[in-house]
N, C-alpha and C positions, 0 to 999 in steps of 0.2 A: 242668599239665597243661590245665590250663585256658585258662592264658594260651597255648600252642600250637592248642587251638583257637578260642580266639578268631583267632589271628593266620591261621589256615587262614579262616576266614569272611566276615575282611574281603577275601582274597584273591581270593574268589567272589563278594563281593558287591561292585553296581555303584559305577563312583568317584566319583560324585556324593553316596555317604553316609559316602563316608572323611572327609570334612573333620568331618562330625559327631559321628564313634566314637572316643571315649578311651580307652582302658585303664581299666579303676577298679584301686583296690588293694584287697586283704581287709579288713576293720576290726580295728580292735587291739578288747582288749577293753574297753579306757575308751571306745571310741568306741559300743561296741555295749549296754556297760551305758545311756548318756547314750541314745542311742534307741530303746532297752526301756523306759527311765524316761518319756520323753515321748514316747511313742507311736509314734515316727515310722520303726522299726525297717523293714513292710514299705513306706509310702511311698519309703524308701531305695533298698530293694531295687529298686521296680520304675521310681524314679528315676537308677537306675545301671544301666536295660535290662537288668535279670535277666542282666548278665556275670558274676557271679560265682555262679550258682545251683550247680555243679560244688565250685566250693570252701568253699562255706555245708554242701552236704551230706556231702565227704567230714569236716567238720571235726564234724561231729554221728554220724556214721552210725559211722565209722572211728575218727577220734580221742576221742570222743566227750566234747569239750566241753562244759559245761552251757550255757556260753550261747549258743552255735552249733545245740547242741540245742533253746534255746528259740526260735531263729528260726528252725531248719528247721522245727519242730512246728508255727509257725504259719503258714508259710508252705503248708503239705501244709493246717491248718486251714482255710485260705481262701481255698486254690484260685493264691497266687501265684506267677508265672512258670512252676508245676508244675499237673500235673494234683490237685486237689483230694481228699484222702486221709483225712479226719478221723481214723478207729481209727486209723491209724497216725501223723499228729498228737500224740493225746492219747496214746500210749503212750510217744512219744517226750519229751514236757511232763512226764509222772510220771516218767520216767528220768531227765531233770533235777533236778526235785523232789527224787529220791532222792540224788541226790551232793548234794541240799545247798544249791542256789541258788535263792536266796530269790525273785527275781523268777520261777522257776518254781511255786513254792511259791503263791505271789499269784495268776497268774496261773490256777492251776488253781482256787484257791480263787474266783475270778472266775466261773469258768465254772461251777461247783457252785452259784453264788451265783444268778446266771440261769437255770443248767437248758439253755445252750448246748451243743449235741453230748453231752452226760449228762444225763442225771435230773437233775433239780433236787432240792439236799440242801444245806440249808444246813449241818446239825451236820457235812459231811463238807468245806464250807468251811474251817470252823475248822481240823478235822484238818491242813488242809493250811497254813492262814495259822499257824496256832499256833507254831512252831517258828520263821520266821522272824520272830515279834513278838518270842521270848524271845531271838534272837537282833541283836535290834536294829534292826531293818529296818520304818522309819518308815512308809511305806506298806503295809505288812504288820501295825503296831498300826495304824492307821486303820481297816484294816480289821475288822482284828478286833472293836474298839470297834465299828466300824458293826455286825456281827454280832449282840453282845451286848446294844448299845441294841435290834435288833430282835428280841429274845426269845429268839435261839438261846446254845447252848452252855448251861454249867453256871453258876448263880448263884455259885458257888463260887471260881470266878475272873473274877467281875468286877473286883473288887478289885484283884489282880493285874493285867488287863489295863488297868483306869482310872489305874494308878500306874503304869506302862509310859507309857502318851502325854501323861498330865501331867507326867511329868518329861522326856521328850523335851526336843531342842534343835529347833529350826525355821529353816531359812534364807531362810522370806519369810512373811509375811503372811497369803497366803490361804490358805497350809497352815496357819498357826496357827489359824486364823480359823474352819477347818475342821474342827480340831481339837476347837476348845470348844464348837462345837456338837455334835458327837457323843458328847463329855463331857457336857453337860448335858441330852441323850438318857437317857444310860446313867446318870445321877445318880438318875434317876426311877426306878428299877427298884434302887436300894441303901439300904440305912440308912444315914442322915445319919453312922455313928460309924465305918462302913464307909469312906466316901466321907474322910473327915476323916483318917483312915488312910491312905489311897491319896494323897492330897496329900502326903505325907510324904518328903523327899529318900528317908530307904531307910525299906520297907515292914516293917513286925515284923509278927511273928507275932500273933494275937487273944490 
């Protein structure tokens, strides 16, 4: 449908803009994950001249695809190519998180951590990010250890969070260094015996 609308809009647009307008293909799941991970998703939508708004909306609202729910939610939250509507955006982001999207869980945790659009509630941020961390999502594990290091969450979970991040695999040195810094902060809140257990390859019960 959006392609037909694009063609119609081109027909009624002065000829001078034809040379500058190119149809844009909808993003693949792999592209969208990369755009989200690198925080380039809104920049990309703007860069594509907002041509995909209706396609994105349909995939989010009708097909309920989690990554597109994430993208559509963020467009609504920040008023990108559409009128800003944070209540709808946050609701859509929650839906994506409930479907198991690690990206949406992490974004909700960030909003609750910072108090943007919602009341600041870092305990609730842990509620959102914990399942993603447990399922192996590295950005979620970084966020979880950060929250633990800030003194939020249950001390009973510190060892587990430390273990997950310490034993993860890092694709670049910058992320590895960030993880080390966060772990050093969390270490100060843990007894040495708990740190020693958490560093083991397999976490054993006490």
